[in-house]
C-alpha positions in Angstrom: -0.1 -0.2 0.0 1.2 3.3 -0.7 1.7 6.4 1.2 -1.3 7.7 -0.6 -3.9 5.3 -0.3 -2.9 4.8 3.2 -3.6 8.5 3.7 -6.7 8.8 2.0 -8.3 6.4 4.1 -8.2 8.9 7.1 -9.8 12.4 7.5 -7.8 15.3 9.4 -10.0 17.2 11.9 -10.6 20.1 9.2 -12.5 17.4 6.7 -14.0 16.0 8.6 -15.9 19.2 10.1 -16.2 20.1 6.2 -17.9 17.0 5.5 -20.3 17.5 8.7 -20.6 20.9 8.2 -19.7 22.2 11.3 -17.0 24.6 12.0 -13.4 23.1 12.8 -13.6 24.8 16.4 -17.2 22.9 17.0 -15.9 19.7 16.5 -12.6 20.3 18.5 -14.8 21.1 21.1 -17.1 18.3 20.8 -13.9 16.0 21.3 -12.5 17.3 24.0 -15.3 16.9 25.7 -16.1 13.4 24.8 -18.7 13.7 22.8 -17.0 12.7 19.9 -15.4 9.1 20.9 -13.9 7.6 17.9 -10.7 9.2 16.7 -7.1 8.2 15.8 -4.2 10.8 17.6 -0.8 10.3 16.4 1.3 12.4 18.0 -0.5 16.0 18.0 -2.2 14.9 15.2 -6.0 13.9 15.0 -7.1 11.7 12.6 -10.8 10.3 11.7 -11.8 6.8 9.8 -15.1 7.2 7.6 -16.3 4.6 10.0 -15.8 7.1 13.2 -17.8 9.8 11.0 -20.6 7.1 10.1 -20.8 6.4 14.3 -21.0 10.3 14.7 -23.6 10.7 12.6 -25.5 7.9 13.6 -25.8 9.4 17.0 -27.1 13.1 15.8 -29.6 11.2 13.6 -33.4 12.3 14.5 -36.1 9.8 13.9 -39.8 11.5 14.0 -42.4 8.8 14.3 -44.8 9.0 11.4 
């Protein structure tokens, strides 16, 4: 697996914020408060796998009664 394939299987915190439509500061605050519970930390760098984003979106999904 080359470096480009490895890099593309994760998103940075800024990419994550753009993907879900929230500000970078809001995503960072949610992570620090424990609301976002799954992520990778390598040194000071925070990364998210696609399944972390799916989990986040599922936790915030609202289903209204018909």
